[in-house]
C-alpha positions as CSV (number, residue, x, y, z in Angstrom):
1,M,-35.7,1.6,15.1
2,S,-38.9,-0.2,15.9
3,Q,-42.0,1.5,17.3
4,T,-41.7,-0.4,20.6
5,T,-38.8,0.7,22.8
6,S,-37.5,-1.7,25.3
7,P,-37.7,-0.5,28.9
8,L,-34.0,-0.4,29.3
9,L,-33.5,1.6,26.1
10,A,-36.4,3.9,27.0
11,S,-34.8,4.6,30.4
12,A,-31.5,5.3,28.7
13,Y,-33.2,7.9,26.4
14,V,-34.9,9.6,29.3
15,A,-31.7,9.6,31.4
16,L,-29.6,11.0,28.6
17,G,-32.2,13.6,27.6
18,G,-32.8,14.5,31.2
19,G,-29.1,15.2,31.8
20,L,-28.8,17.3,28.7
21,G,-32.0,19.2,29.5
22,S,-30.8,19.9,33.1
23,L,-27.5,21.1,31.9
24,A,-29.2,23.4,29.4
25,R,-31.4,24.8,32.1
26,Y,-28.4,25.4,34.4
27,Q,-26.5,27.1,31.7
28,L,-29.4,29.4,30.8
29,G,-29.8,30.3,34.5
30,R,-26.1,31.2,34.7
31,F,-26.3,33.2,31.5
32,M,-29.3,35.2,32.6
33,T,-27.7,35.8,36.0
34,S,-24.6,37.1,34.3
35,W,-26.6,39.2,31.8
36,L,-29.2,40.7,34.2
37,G,-27.1,40.5,37.4
38,A,-27.7,38.6,40.6
39,P,-29.6,41.5,42.3
40,V,-32.2,41.5,39.5
41,I,-32.5,37.7,39.5
42,S,-33.0,37.6,43.3
43,V,-35.9,40.0,43.0
44,F,-37.8,38.2,40.2
45,P,-37.1,34.7,38.8
46,F,-36.5,35.7,35.2
47,A,-34.4,32.6,34.4
48,T,-37.2,30.1,35.5
49,L,-39.7,32.2,33.6
50,A,-37.6,32.0,30.4
51,V,-37.0,28.3,30.8
52,N,-40.7,27.5,31.3
53,T,-41.6,29.7,28.3
54,I,-39.0,28.3,26.0
55,G,-39.6,24.7,27.2
56,S,-43.4,25.1,26.6
57,L,-42.8,26.4,23.1
58,L,-40.4,23.6,22.3
59,M,-42.8,21.0,23.7
60,G,-45.6,22.4,21.5
61,L,-43.3,22.2,18.5
62,L,-42.3,18.6,19.4
63,A,-45.9,17.5,20.0
64,G,-47.1,19.0,16.8
65,W,-44.3,17.6,14.8
66,L,-44.6,14.1,16.3
67,Y,-48.3,14.1,15.7
68,R,-48.1,15.4,12.1
69,S,-45.1,13.5,11.0
70,A,-45.5,10.2,12.9
71,P,-41.9,9.1,12.3
72,E,-41.1,5.5,12.7
73,N,-39.1,6.3,15.8
74,A,-41.7,8.6,17.4
75,E,-41.7,6.9,20.7
76,S,-37.9,7.1,21.1
77,L,-38.0,10.7,20.1
78,R,-40.8,11.5,22.5
79,L,-38.8,9.8,25.3
80,L,-35.5,11.5,24.5
81,L,-36.7,14.9,23.5
82,G,-40.0,15.3,25.4
83,V,-39.7,13.3,28.6
84,G,-35.9,13.6,28.8
85,I,-34.5,16.9,27.5
86,L,-37.6,19.1,27.9
87,G,-38.5,17.3,31.2
88,G,-35.0,18.1,32.5
89,F,-35.1,21.6,31.1
90,T,-38.4,22.9,32.3
91,T,-38.8,23.8,35.9
92,F,-42.3,23.9,37.1
93,S,-41.2,22.4,40.4
94,A,-38.8,25.4,40.7
95,F,-41.6,27.6,39.7
96,S,-43.7,26.4,42.6
97,L,-40.9,27.0,45.1
98,E,-40.1,30.5,43.8
99,L,-43.8,31.4,43.8
100,S,-44.1,30.3,47.4
101,L,-40.9,32.3,48.3
102,L,-42.3,35.5,46.7
103,I,-45.5,35.0,48.7
104,E,-43.6,34.3,52.0
105,R,-41.6,37.4,51.5
106,G,-44.8,39.4,51.2
107,Q,-44.3,40.2,47.5
108,I,-47.9,39.3,46.6
109,G,-48.0,41.6,43.6
110,M,-44.8,40.2,42.2
111,A,-46.0,36.7,42.9
112,A,-49.3,37.4,41.0
113,I,-47.3,38.8,38.0
114,Y,-45.0,35.8,38.0
115,L,-47.9,33.3,38.2
116,M,-49.8,35.0,35.4
117,L,-46.7,35.4,33.1
118,S,-45.6,31.8,33.7
119,I,-48.9,30.2,32.9
120,G,-49.8,32.7,30.2
121,L,-46.5,32.5,28.4
122,G,-46.2,28.8,28.9
123,V,-49.6,28.0,27.4
124,T,-49.1,30.6,24.6
125,G,-45.7,29.1,23.7
126,F,-47.2,25.6,23.5
127,V,-50.1,26.7,21.3
128,F,-47.7,28.8,19.1
129,G,-45.5,25.7,18.7
130,L,-48.5,23.6,17.6
131,M,-49.6,26.3,15.2
132,V,-46.2,26.6,13.6
133,T,-46.0,22.8,13.0
134,R,-49.5,22.9,11.5
135,L,-48.6,25.8,9.2
136,L,-45.4,24.1,8.1
137,S,-46.9,20.7,7.3
């Protein structure tokens, strides 16, 4: 593959990856609801927290790997894996909605915990992913 990706092929990578990422996010949500139970998930958005943490870790690993390795098809991989799969998988728009719902329900303490954990674990996952790629290269 060349380093320049045509707009049509780039769109195809993003669309394919986005579909796969969205499907993975949906399945993880189903798994966590089954595992923890719907009453637990309705009290605290564990599935979204897990998706954002895992997605941030994977984005850090991908960014570090693409930067360190600079493969010939880096742009295609960035579009498929980063913009597509991880863009479809992570859920910061859902995070915003769920945070607002917690606040509207008067669960200010739970909202604060969710906010701090989401940001803290997301950034920590990203930095950890970068560190792992640096240690392995």
